[in-house]
N, C-alpha and C positions, 0 to 999 in steps of 0.2 A: 291327627293339628300338632305334632310337637315338632309333627319333620316341620311343617308350614312355619312354624313359628318363627322357628330355625332358620328354615330360607328367607326369612322378611327383614330377619338382624342380619342375618349375614350382608341383602343387603343393603339396609341401610349405612348401619356399619363404613362397605364399601359403600355408599358418597359422599358418607361424614370425610372417607377421609380422603375420596375425592379434592372433594371442597378446601378440605386447608392444605392439601397437597399446591390445588390451585396457589393459594391463596401468599402460605408463602415464594411457588415459586412467580406471582406478581413485584413481590419487593423484592426479591433476589435481581430477577429482573432488572429493577431500575434500580438498587448497585449497578448493576454491569455495564448497562449502559452510561453513567457515572463518572466508572472507570474509560472509557474507549477510552483512545489519543486524539489529540485532535487532529489537529493539520501539522503543528506547532512538534508534536508527538507527546504533548502535555495532557495525561486529562485532566477534567473540571475538581476531580479532589487531589488529583499535584500541584493546579491552582493551587485550590484551598488552602493545603497545605506550608504550600511555599509564604500565603502570606501573611499565616497566622506563626512561624516560621521568622520570619522578618519584620514582623512586628513585633513580636512578643518583646520588645525592652520599652514599650510601647503602654505597654497594658501595667497599671498602679492596682493595687488592692482594690480598691475603693474598680474601681470599671471589672473588674472578675467578681468583684462580690454584687455587683448589680444584675450584668448576667447570668450569673448565676441566679438571683433576684426571680429575674426573667426572665426560665426559658426554668422555674420551679411549675409551669402548671402542667409542661407535656408530660406524659405520661413516661416513667422513670424508663419503660423498655425502648423510647425512640429519644429519649433527654441528648445523652450522648452526641447522636446522631447533630440534632437539631442545633447542641451551642456548635456544635466543630462549623457549617456549616452558617449560624449567622456569626459567630466568631473570624471566619475565609471574609465573610461583607462587609463585617463594622472594620478589619486587618487593610482588605483592599479600600476603603476610603481611606482611612490615618492615611495608608504610604501615600494616596494621589492629591491631600491637602498637604503632606507632606506637615502633620501637626511632632510636635514632641512630644507629646504624654497622648491616651486617644479619652476623651470630656463623654456631656453626656449628648453631643446632634453629634458626633461622629456612630454611637452607638442606640442610638433612636435611630443613625436617618440607615445603619447597617440592621437591624432591629427590628427596622417596617417592613427591608429588602425583603429579608430571607423569610420573611414569612407568608407564608401562602394566605390568600386571601381566604380563604371557608377558615381561617383561625385570626382572621381578627377581629372580629367580636370575642372572643376568650381573649385576646394582649391589649385591646381596646381598655377590656374588665381591672389583666392586672393594671397596667398603667391610669388608673381609678383608683386603683389600691394602693399603688406609692406616693399617689402622690405628683405625678409629674405629666406637664400640659406638653398634647403634643397635636395641638394644632396647633403650630408652624410646623408642623410636618408632614398634615391631610393630604397635601402633591405627590407627595413619595409612595402613599397606599394605593395607583398606577401603575409603580412600580413592580410590584410582591409580584410575586409566581403564585397564577397560579394553574387549575387542571390544562389547560385547554394552548396557551404559552408556558417551557416554562424557555424561561430566562439563564440568560447562564453566566458568570458571576462578571466576563466584560463587555455581555450588553446592559447588565444595573446597573453599572458605573457609570457607563459614557453616557447612557440617558439621566441621569442624579447629574449631569455633569450638563447636557444641554439645558434640563428642566433650572440651576441652578442657573 
């Protein structure tokens, strides 16, 4: 009887470990795919960092605080990645629009486009809490990332230009 209990315990522990390794591997593989270089030799993450560096002088304290507030509902473990992704999209939009300072308009566009469709409910709730009217940006919700089609930073901003 004791041996049966130990065998079941080992089997259950084995399934748990395989499951945890699979989940971790999934997230690491997604990060690996983003780090693969494109035709131009730069990966999606390289371009994201490039746009953030180029737009760094355009960010003021108010824009940074708003971005921090907008990503606050994201679980702490994923918050830095989400903030980096959203800041990259906002920076690219600001550079494309050739603005002198990042304002709410660029933040809203980048925030909506960079947020996955499955999180739009949380996003809209947060915007309502902050009394930010997102109705002028409703058309941008179609450009957001979803699980079926992953958009690159270039595809989304090209689509954004066509919409406007």
